[in-house]
N, C-alpha and C positions, 0 to 999 in steps of 0.2 A: 387353692391359692396359698402362697407362702407370705408370711409377714415377719418383719424383724421386730422382736420383742426383747426386753432386757430386764434382768434383776440386778439392782445395784444394792450392795449390802455393806454395812459396817461389820468388819470381822470380829470386833470385840463384843458388841452388843447383840449381833445377829439381826438387828432391825434392818429393814430393807424397803425399797421402793420398786414397784413394778412399772416400768416405762413401756407404755402401750399394752393393749390387751390382745390384739390380733383377732383373727377369725375364730380361733378355737382356744379355749382357756385351760383345758385339762392338763396339757403338758407343762404349762408354766406353774400351775398349782402343784403338780407332782414334783417339779424340780425344786420349788421353794421348800416343800416338805422334806425332800431328800437332803437338801442342804441345811436343814434346821433353821430356816429363816423365818422371822416374824415380819411379814409384810404389813407395813403400816399404811402405805399410800399406793394407789393405782393412778397413774397419770397418762395423759395423752398430749402429744406435741403438735398434732394437727388434726384437721376435721374430716379426714376420709372415713367414711362409714365402716370400712373393714377394720379400722382401728378403734372407733368409738362405740360401735354398737354392742360390744361385749364388756365394756368397762364395769357396769353394774354387776354383771355375772361374775367376773373375775374378783371384784372386790368382795362379793358375798362369799365366794369360795375361800378367800384368804382372810376374811374378817377385817378388811381394810376399808379405808375411806377413799372415795374418788375425788381427785383434784384436777380440774381442767377449766379453762376459760369457757364461759357459757356459749360463746360462739363456736367452740370446737366440738360441742356435744350434739349428738343426734337428738331429735325431739323425744325419743323414748328414754333417754338417760336423764336422771335427775341427780342433782347434788344433794 
């Protein structure tokens, strides 16, 4: 399955936000590292499990915090 995921970054500070985590997190984590980004937040815009089930995994890989409305999260994801 393919998911649309995004890294939004401030060019000056290199701080960034990961929008969605997708089914697989390694490629986004590798891209953030390759771009020299410091991902501060991982967020989800909707509650489909293919987007929310890996939020914690991606946040852990990036040293980031998960931000999402509680109704958007799977029961296995905690804020």
